[in-house]
N, C-alpha and C positions, 0 to 999 in steps of 0.2 A: 147541497149542491152550494158551494159559495164560488161568485163571479174570483179568480185572480187579478187583481185589479195592476198594474206595472205602476211602480213606482216612484221610476226614474233609476234606479242601481243598478239594471238591463234582466228582472226574471225571467229563467229558461223554464217559464211555465206559468208565465202573463199571458191570459185571454185577452184582457180590452182595453185600451187605455183610457176608459175613462170610468168609474165607480155610476151602480144605478144612483144614488142615492145625487150624486152632482150632475146626472146626467136627467132629472127631476129636475133641478133647478134651472138647467139648457130652459126643458120645455115649458117649463113654470112661466119664465120670465120673457117668453113666449107665446101663453096663454094656451098652448095644446092640449087642450082636453081628452087631446084622443091617445095621446102617450101616456098623457097620469090615469089613464083608463084600463089600463095593459095589468095585467099580475107580476111581480117580480123574477117570476122566472121565464115570465113570458120576454120583459125589459133585457134578462138576464142574453139569453139568446139570441135577439136582435145585438143587443150589444157584441157580444160574438162576434157574428154573421156581417157586421159591422168594419171590425176590426178584422176579420180574412178579407174582406173585401178590399180594403185598404192597403194591407195589406199585398195581395197579387194586384193591382191597379197599379199603386203608387210604389211599391219595390224594385230597387236600382235609380229611382229618379228622386231620392232625397236630397238635399245639403247634408254635407257633412261625412261621417263616416259610423258604423253603431259602436256605441258603449265595452261594446267586453264580446266577444266571440261565439257566447255561449249564450245572449238573449234568447226570445222567443219572437221577440216582435222590432220593427223598426226602429222605433222611437224608443232608448232613450238614441240621442249620437251627441258627437263632438266632433266640435271646429263645424261647427253647421255657421254660418254668416248672414244676416238678414238686413241690408240698409245700413252695413258696414257693421254691425256692433254680430259679437258670437254667442250665442246661443250658451244657455250655463246649462251642459252637458247631465245634469240631477234634475232636469225637470221633463211633464214632456209637456210641448207645446201647447197653448190653448188653443190656439186653432187644431191642434187636431187634434182637441176632447172635444171641438165645436164640433166637424165633420163626420168624430163618430158619433156622437150624437144624434147631429141630421141623420146619419145615413143608420142608424139603427130604426130609429123612426118608422123609416125608406123601410126596410130590412122586413119591419113588421107586417107592411101593408103588401109585401108581394116582396119577390125575389130581385135583390142585386143584380146577379149576372142569372139572369136564366140562359138556358141553354139554346142557340139561335135556331132559328130556322128560314127557311127559303124567302127572301124578298117575295113581295103579295105585285106586282103589279096591278093588275086589274082584279078588281072583286065585286061583284055584287050579291045584296041580299035585297032580295024583294025589289024596291022600289031605286033603296039605298047602293051607289057605285063607290067606291073604292079605285082611287090612281094615286099609285107611291112614285116619288121621284124615284125617276137612275138612278143608281150610283148613291140614293141614300143612307145611311145610318140606320144598321142592324141592329144597332145596342144602345142603351139604353143612356147617356150623358149628362150626370150628377152637374150642369154647370156652374151653382152656386158653393158645393164643396168645390167643385179645382178653384172655385176666384178663391177661398179661405185658406187652399194649399198653396197655392201658387207661388208667393214669397219662399217655400219652406225646397221645391222646388228645384232642382242644378237646370232643364231644360221644360219651364212654365209653356204654358200657352200660351200668356202674352207678352214674352220676349223671345227672342231668338240670338244669337250670336252670328260677334260682325268681325271680320278678321283682315286685313291689310299682310297682300304680298310682298 
């Protein structure tokens, strides 16, 4: 099976924002030897899982509009403006590719979106006791990924809209 990578044309069957080779380069530059130890099929599965996660978590939040009605993924997009510049609608931004690479590695280690279970208030196993904060986060938040994608999102975590009445 060969990974179907979005190339900026709005493929209806794309599965990933980045190829295994490009993800290998991303991780090699960061000296991530654990990624290098994975087989190509494991890397492909991780890249698909990462893209699926991005499709679920960020869908509806991206700036701009999908390039075509029938494209499988949220990118490519047109009319996405970042820092006053309109992004080229025929490319996948490097930040999206980097985020997919980062999430792919994480998905090779553990599920990105595990089923939620009730939060534990107090837990004691032998002499070790753990108490979690009331109202604490139930899901894992990938801050480095969120920060990398922040400028590509309409309603980012680091900005908020202000309007005058």
